[in-house]
C-alpha positions as CSV (number, residue, x, y, z in Angstrom):
1,X,114.9,65.3,176.6
2,X,113.2,65.4,173.2
3,X,111.6,62.2,172.0
4,X,112.8,60.7,168.7
5,X,109.3,60.8,167.3
6,X,109.2,64.6,167.8
7,X,112.5,65.0,166.1
8,X,111.4,63.0,163.1
9,X,108.1,64.9,162.8
10,X,110.0,68.2,162.9
11,X,112.4,67.1,160.2
12,X,109.6,65.8,158.0
13,X,107.7,69.1,158.3
14,X,110.6,70.8,156.7
15,X,111.6,68.6,153.7
16,X,113.4,71.5,152.0
17,X,116.0,71.6,154.8
18,X,119.5,71.8,153.4
19,X,121.4,68.8,154.9
20,X,124.3,69.2,152.5
21,X,125.7,72.1,154.6
22,X,129.2,71.8,156.0
23,X,127.8,71.6,159.5
24,X,126.3,68.2,158.7
25,X,129.4,67.0,156.8
26,X,131.3,64.0,158.0
27,X,135.0,64.5,157.6
28,X,137.6,61.8,158.1
29,X,140.0,64.0,160.0
30,X,142.5,61.2,160.6
31,X,142.8,60.6,156.8
32,X,142.9,64.3,156.0
33,X,145.6,64.9,158.6
34,X,147.8,62.1,157.2
35,X,147.5,63.5,153.7
36,X,148.4,67.0,154.8
37,X,151.0,66.6,157.5
38,X,153.6,65.1,155.2
39,X,155.3,61.7,154.6
40,X,157.4,61.6,157.7
41,X,155.1,63.3,160.2
42,X,152.2,60.8,159.4
43,X,154.3,58.1,161.0
44,X,154.6,60.0,164.3
45,X,151.2,61.8,164.6
46,X,147.5,61.2,164.0
47,X,144.3,63.2,164.4
48,X,142.2,62.1,167.4
49,X,139.3,64.6,167.2
50,X,137.7,67.8,166.0
51,X,135.5,69.8,168.3
52,X,134.4,73.4,168.1
53,X,136.9,74.2,165.3
54,X,139.9,72.7,167.2
55,X,141.6,69.7,165.7
56,X,143.4,67.5,168.3
57,X,146.5,65.7,167.1
58,X,148.4,63.0,169.1
59,X,152.1,63.1,168.6
60,X,154.5,60.3,169.6
61,X,157.4,62.4,170.9
62,X,158.5,65.9,171.8
63,X,160.7,66.4,168.7
64,X,157.7,65.9,166.4
65,X,155.5,68.0,168.7
66,X,157.9,71.0,168.3
67,X,158.3,70.4,164.6
68,X,154.5,70.3,164.0
69,X,154.0,73.4,166.2
70,X,156.4,75.3,163.9
71,X,154.2,74.3,160.9
72,X,150.9,75.0,162.6
73,X,149.9,78.0,160.6
74,X,150.5,76.2,157.3
75,X,148.8,73.1,158.4
76,X,145.7,75.0,159.6
77,X,145.4,76.7,156.2
78,X,145.8,73.4,154.3
79,X,143.2,71.7,156.5
80,X,140.7,74.5,156.0
81,X,141.2,74.5,152.3
82,X,140.8,70.7,151.9
83,X,137.9,70.3,154.4
84,X,135.9,73.5,153.9
85,X,135.6,73.7,157.7
86,X,137.0,76.3,160.0
87,X,140.1,75.2,161.9
88,X,140.7,77.8,164.6
89,X,143.5,75.8,166.3
90,X,145.4,72.5,166.2
91,X,146.1,71.2,169.7
92,X,149.0,68.8,169.9
93,X,149.1,66.2,172.7
94,X,151.5,63.4,173.7
C-alpha cells in the first residue's frame, strides 16, 4: 500500500496536473436522475450508484421498473448530455 506522504509528494511534483477533468468530477447522480427521469418516476425511483459507466437505479415496483426500462435509451442519452460522463448502461433494481 502506498503511503499518503508519497502520494502528496507525487502530486506536488506535478503542479500542472489537470484536476478539472471529468474523471475527477463529482456528480450528484441522485439529483441528476430525479431531474431527468420525470415528475412521476422520481417518486418511484432513485439513483443509488455509478460505477464503471453503469448507473444503478432502485425502483419501488415492477410496473415502474418496466416503464423505465422502455425509456432506458432516452434516459442514457439525457444523463450523458447533462453529466458529460459516459453512461454505458442503467441497471434497474428493486
